[in-house]
N, CA and C atoms as an extended XYZ file, in Angstrom:
270
Properties=species:S:1:pos:R:3:atomname:S:1:resname:S:1:resid:I:1 pbc="F F F"
N       -21.897       -0.772        5.655 N   MET     1
C       -21.241        0.498        5.836 CA  MET     1
C       -19.750        0.308        5.592 C   MET     1
N       -19.141        1.342        5.065 N   LEU     2
C       -17.703        1.306        4.804 CA  LEU     2
C       -17.060        2.506        5.489 C   LEU     2
N       -16.116        2.224        6.388 N   TYR     3
C       -15.350        3.267        7.043 CA  TYR     3
C       -13.945        3.242        6.457 C   TYR     3
N       -13.387        4.405        6.166 N   THR     4
C       -12.042        4.457        5.596 CA  THR     4
C       -11.193        5.502        6.303 C   THR     4
N        -9.892        5.282        6.221 N   ARG     5
C        -8.916        6.232        6.758 CA  ARG     5
C        -7.619        6.024        5.988 C   ARG     5
N        -6.958        7.088        5.582 N   PRO     6
C        -5.678        6.928        4.865 CA  PRO     6
C        -4.640        6.251        5.754 C   PRO     6
N        -3.764        5.473        5.138 N   ASN     7
C        -2.665        4.871        5.892 CA  ASN     7
C        -1.344        5.204        5.212 C   ASN     7
N        -0.258        4.887        5.870 N   GLN     8
C         1.075        5.202        5.364 CA  GLN     8
C         1.717        4.016        4.656 C   GLN     8
N         0.965        2.998        4.383 N   LEU     9
C         1.477        1.796        3.725 CA  LEU     9
C         1.307        1.909        2.215 C   LEU     9
N         1.993        1.082        1.450 N   PRO    10
C         1.841        1.141       -0.010 CA  PRO    10
C         0.574        0.460       -0.522 C   PRO    10
N        -0.206       -0.163        0.360 N   ASN    11
C        -1.408       -0.858       -0.090 CA  ASN    11
C        -2.564       -0.603        0.868 C   ASN    11
N        -3.735       -1.054        0.458 N   ALA    12
C        -4.933       -0.915        1.285 CA  ALA    12
C        -5.056       -2.127        2.207 C   ALA    12
N        -5.728       -1.918        3.347 N   ARG    13
C        -5.990       -3.007        4.290 CA  ARG    13
C        -7.482       -3.095        4.536 C   ARG    13
N        -7.939       -4.286        4.918 N   LEU    14
C        -9.367       -4.532        5.084 CA  LEU    14
C        -9.667       -5.148        6.437 C   LEU    14
N       -10.769       -4.712        7.039 N   GLY    15
C       -11.331       -5.337        8.226 CA  GLY    15
C       -12.812       -5.565        7.970 C   GLY    15
N       -13.337       -6.692        8.402 N   VAL    16
C       -14.745       -7.017        8.175 CA  VAL    16
C       -15.391       -7.332        9.514 C   VAL    16
N       -16.526       -6.682        9.791 N   VAL    17
C       -17.263       -6.894       11.031 CA  VAL    17
C       -18.671       -7.358       10.659 C   VAL    17
N       -18.990       -8.590       11.059 N   VAL    18
C       -20.331       -9.134       10.809 CA  VAL    18
C       -20.868       -9.616       12.143 C   VAL    18
N       -21.756       -8.836       12.747 N   ALA    19
C       -22.292       -9.159       14.067 CA  ALA    19
C       -23.234      -10.356       14.001 C   ALA    19
N       -23.161      -11.162       15.011 N   LYS    20
C       -24.001      -12.360       15.066 CA  LYS    20
C       -25.487      -12.004       15.158 C   LYS    20
N       -25.797      -10.888       15.761 N   ARG    21
C       -27.210      -10.504       15.870 CA  ARG    21
C       -27.783      -10.053       14.536 C   ARG    21
N       -26.924       -9.616       13.602 N   LEU    22
C       -27.393       -9.198       12.276 CA  LEU    22
C       -27.368      -10.341       11.264 C   LEU    22
N       -26.509      -11.321       11.488 N   ALA    23
C       -26.433      -12.506       10.623 CA  ALA    23
C       -26.305      -13.713       11.539 C   ALA    23
N       -27.415      -14.263       11.997 N   PRO    24
C       -27.366      -15.303       13.021 CA  PRO    24
C       -26.727      -16.618       12.577 C   PRO    24
N       -26.739      -16.923       11.295 N   ARG    25
C       -26.170      -18.182       10.829 CA  ARG    25
C       -24.694      -18.005       10.463 C   ARG    25
N       -23.857      -18.940       10.916 N   ALA    26
C       -22.423      -18.881       10.633 CA  ALA    26
C       -22.156      -18.950        9.129 C   ALA    26
N       -22.960      -19.703        8.415 N   VAL    27
C       -22.790      -19.812        6.962 CA  VAL    27
C       -22.968      -18.448        6.305 C   VAL    27
N       -23.936      -17.699        6.771 N   THR    28
C       -24.188      -16.364        6.230 CA  THR    28
C       -23.037      -15.428        6.556 C   THR    28
N       -22.562      -15.442        7.793 N   ARG    29
C       -21.453      -14.574        8.179 CA  ARG    29
C       -20.201      -14.888        7.368 C   ARG    29
N       -19.906      -16.150        7.185 N   ASN    30
C       -18.734      -16.537        6.412 CA  ASN    30
C       -18.871      -16.165        4.941 C   ASN    30
N       -20.062      -16.285        4.392 N   THR    31
C       -20.299      -15.885        2.999 CA  THR    31
C       -20.063      -14.395        2.830 C   THR    31
N       -20.558      -13.603        3.757 N   ILE    32
C       -20.376      -12.153        3.687 CA  ILE    32
C       -18.887      -11.810        3.732 C   ILE    32
N       -18.153      -12.425        4.639 N   LYS    33
C       -16.721      -12.149        4.748 CA  LYS    33
C       -15.962      -12.603        3.501 C   LYS    33
N       -16.325      -13.762        2.965 N   ARG    34
C       -15.646      -14.289        1.779 CA  ARG    34
C       -15.852      -13.391        0.564 C   ARG    34
N       -17.083      -12.979        0.332 N   VAL    35
C       -17.383      -12.108       -0.805 CA  VAL    35
C       -16.705      -10.752       -0.640 C   VAL    35
N       -16.687      -10.228        0.574 N   THR    36
C       -16.046       -8.943        0.843 CA  THR    36
C       -14.554       -9.005        0.542 C   THR    36
N       -13.884      -10.037        1.018 N   ARG    37
C       -12.450      -10.182        0.757 CA  ARG    37
C       -12.165      -10.365       -0.729 C   ARG    37
N       -13.012      -11.112       -1.421 N   GLU    38
C       -12.830      -11.333       -2.859 CA  GLU    38
C       -12.913      -10.010       -3.627 C   GLU    38
N       -13.927       -9.213       -3.349 N   LEU    39
C       -14.066       -7.926       -4.039 CA  LEU    39
C       -12.961       -6.953       -3.651 C   LEU    39
N       -12.526       -6.997       -2.412 N   PHE    40
C       -11.438       -6.123       -1.971 CA  PHE    40
C       -10.159       -6.427       -2.752 C   PHE    40
N        -9.865       -7.704       -2.947 N   ARG    41
C        -8.657       -8.095       -3.686 CA  ARG    41
C        -8.717       -7.686       -5.148 C   ARG    41
N        -9.901       -7.699       -5.749 N   THR    42
C       -10.011       -7.397       -7.181 CA  THR    42
C       -10.177       -5.909       -7.471 C   THR    42
N       -10.464       -5.114       -6.453 N   THR    43
C       -10.643       -3.675       -6.638 CA  THR    43
C        -9.334       -2.960       -6.363 C   THR    43
N        -8.954       -2.069       -7.247 N   ARG    44
C        -7.730       -1.285       -7.073 CA  ARG    44
C        -8.048       -0.095       -6.171 C   ARG    44
N        -7.612       -0.168       -4.927 N   LEU    45
C        -7.857        0.905       -3.964 CA  LEU    45
C        -6.554        1.604       -3.625 C   LEU    45
N        -6.619        2.899       -3.307 N   PRO    46
C        -5.411        3.611       -2.854 CA  PRO    46
C        -5.014        3.123       -1.459 C   PRO    46
N        -3.986        3.694       -0.895 N   ALA    47
C        -3.487        3.290        0.425 CA  ALA    47
C        -4.427        3.786        1.518 C   ALA    47
N        -5.444        2.969        1.811 N   ILE    48
C        -6.413        3.303        2.861 CA  ILE    48
C        -6.671        2.063        3.704 C   ILE    48
N        -7.127        2.299        4.917 N   ASP    49
C        -7.622        1.228        5.769 CA  ASP    49
C        -9.137        1.220        5.630 C   ASP    49
N        -9.709        0.075        5.330 N   CYS    50
C       -11.153       -0.058        5.141 CA  CYS    50
C       -11.721       -0.985        6.202 C   CYS    50
N       -12.845       -0.597        6.767 N   VAL    51
C       -13.587       -1.472        7.663 CA  VAL    51
C       -15.002       -1.566        7.105 C   VAL    51
N       -15.395       -2.777        6.770 N   VAL    52
C       -16.740       -3.031        6.263 CA  VAL    52
C       -17.547       -3.597        7.421 C   VAL    52
N       -18.693       -2.970        7.689 N   ARG    53
C       -19.543       -3.393        8.803 CA  ARG    53
C       -20.956       -3.610        8.295 C   ARG    53
N       -21.524       -4.724        8.650 N   LEU    54
C       -22.903       -5.022        8.279 CA  LEU    54
C       -23.820       -4.098        9.073 C   LEU    54
N       -24.752       -3.443        8.383 N   SER    55
C       -25.601       -2.481        9.083 CA  SER    55
C       -27.062       -2.914        9.163 C   SER    55
N       -27.463       -3.886        8.352 N   LYS    56
C       -28.838       -4.379        8.396 CA  LYS    56
C       -28.827       -5.878        8.607 C   LYS    56
N       -29.878       -6.371        9.225 N   ALA    57
C       -29.997       -7.811        9.437 CA  ALA    57
C       -30.236       -8.517        8.109 C   ALA    57
N       -29.647       -9.693        7.965 N   VAL    58
C       -29.889      -10.528        6.783 CA  VAL    58
C       -30.569      -11.809        7.240 C   VAL    58
N       -31.123      -12.525        6.286 N   ASN    59
C       -31.891      -13.741        6.558 CA  ASN    59
C       -33.133      -13.449        7.395 C   ASN    59
N       -33.738      -12.312        7.142 N   THR    60
C       -35.007      -11.997        7.762 CA  THR    60
C       -36.103      -12.189        6.731 C   THR    60
N       -37.330      -11.940        7.096 N   LYS    61
C       -38.427      -12.093        6.137 CA  LYS    61
C       -38.292      -11.111        4.976 C   LYS    61
N       -37.764       -9.921        5.258 N   ALA    62
C       -37.619       -8.909        4.208 CA  ALA    62
C       -36.289       -9.019        3.467 C   ALA    62
N       -35.298       -9.673        4.068 N   GLY    63
C       -33.971       -9.742        3.480 CA  GLY    63
C       -33.755      -11.026        2.697 C   GLY    63
N       -32.632      -11.139        2.029 N   PRO    64
C       -32.354      -12.333        1.236 CA  PRO    64
C       -32.095      -13.540        2.125 C   PRO    64
N       -32.695      -14.659        1.771 N   ALA    65
C       -32.522      -15.873        2.552 CA  ALA    65
C       -31.644      -16.883        1.830 C   ALA    65
N       -31.524      -16.750        0.533 N   THR    66
C       -30.700      -17.703       -0.208 CA  THR    66
C       -29.299      -17.140       -0.386 C   THR    66
N       -28.344      -18.016       -0.475 N   THR    67
C       -26.956      -17.604       -0.616 CA  THR    67
C       -26.726      -16.878       -1.929 C   THR    67
N       -27.355      -17.342       -3.005 N   ALA    68
C       -27.166      -16.714       -4.320 CA  ALA    68
C       -27.677      -15.278       -4.316 C   ALA    68
N       -28.842      -15.066       -3.747 N   LYS    69
C       -29.408      -13.716       -3.707 CA  LYS    69
C       -28.574      -12.813       -2.795 C   LYS    69
N       -28.134      -13.351       -1.668 N   LEU    70
C       -27.299      -12.594       -0.740 CA  LEU    70
C       -25.990      -12.180       -1.404 C   LEU    70
N       -25.342      -13.116       -2.098 N   LYS    71
C       -24.083      -12.811       -2.779 CA  LYS    71
C       -24.268      -11.732       -3.835 C   LYS    71
N       -25.342      -11.814       -4.596 N   THR    72
C       -25.597      -10.827       -5.639 CA  THR    72
C       -25.777       -9.436       -5.050 C   THR    72
N       -26.621       -9.318       -4.031 N   GLU    73
C       -26.856       -8.015       -3.410 CA  GLU    73
C       -25.594       -7.481       -2.737 C   GLU    73
N       -24.854       -8.354       -2.105 N   LEU    74
C       -23.624       -7.950       -1.423 CA  LEU    74
C       -22.573       -7.466       -2.422 C   LEU    74
N       -22.404       -8.173       -3.523 N   ARG    75
C       -21.432       -7.756       -4.544 CA  ARG    75
C       -21.783       -6.393       -5.117 C   ARG    75
N       -23.058       -6.157       -5.385 N   LEU    76
C       -23.466       -4.858       -5.931 CA  LEU    76
C       -23.171       -3.724       -4.953 C   LEU    76
N       -23.529       -3.918       -3.700 N   GLU    77
C       -23.336       -2.865       -2.697 CA  GLU    77
C       -21.853       -2.618       -2.424 C   GLU    77
N       -21.069       -3.684       -2.287 N   LEU    78
C       -19.642       -3.506       -2.026 CA  LEU    78
C       -18.914       -2.899       -3.218 C   LEU    78
N       -19.286       -3.286       -4.415 N   ALA    79
C       -18.663       -2.704       -5.606 CA  ALA    79
C       -18.933       -1.205       -5.651 C   ALA    79
N       -20.152       -0.809       -5.303 N   ARG    80
C       -20.501        0.614       -5.288 CA  ARG    80
C       -19.668        1.357       -4.241 C   ARG    80
N       -19.548        0.791       -3.046 N   LEU    81
C       -18.789        1.434       -1.978 CA  LEU    81
C       -17.294        1.522       -2.305 C   LEU    81
N       -16.713        0.435       -2.804 N   PHE    82
C       -15.286        0.436       -3.137 CA  PHE    82
C       -14.986        1.370       -4.306 C   PHE    82
N       -15.859        1.401       -5.313 N   ASP    83
C       -15.654        2.301       -6.444 CA  ASP    83
C       -15.708        3.757       -6.017 C   ASP    83
N       -16.622        4.076       -5.118 N   ALA    84
C       -16.719        5.456       -4.628 CA  ALA    84
C       -15.436        5.859       -3.907 C   ALA    84
N       -14.861        4.969       -3.118 N   GLN    85
C       -13.613        5.283       -2.411 CA  GLN    85
C       -12.444        5.377       -3.372 C   GLN    85
N       -12.439        4.519       -4.366 N   SER    86
C       -11.360        4.517       -5.326 CA  SER    86
C       -11.326        5.834       -6.098 C   SER    86
N       -12.495        6.322       -6.494 N   LYS    87
C       -12.580        7.585       -7.254 CA  LYS    87
C       -12.334        8.791       -6.360 C   LYS    87
N       -12.788        8.728       -5.106 N   ALA    88
C       -12.664        9.874       -4.207 CA  ALA    88
C       -11.219       10.108       -3.756 C   ALA    88
N       -10.419        9.069       -3.676 N   ARG    89
C        -9.063        9.181       -3.133 CA  ARG    89
C        -8.009        9.411       -4.200 C   ARG    89
N        -8.373        9.425       -5.455 N   ARG    90
C        -7.376        9.624       -6.516 CA  ARG    90
C        -7.018       11.058       -6.689 C   ARG    90
């Protein structure tokens, strides 16, 4: 999930929330945060505050268990969310 709010600064800011109950392994939580920050830096966003929050459990039987698959799915979803905000705020 992506929550946004306009800010009075010349740039966008990011917050990432990855609950331990949704991503029980520290490696998974750190991967999610790393990929999120990487995409945030490469996406041109207007002056907004963004909070990215994990909404579904990962590393479950139905979810991705490998880091490569997790990164791919995460990049696609975050790119979609950031692009929608970028277009909506212009």
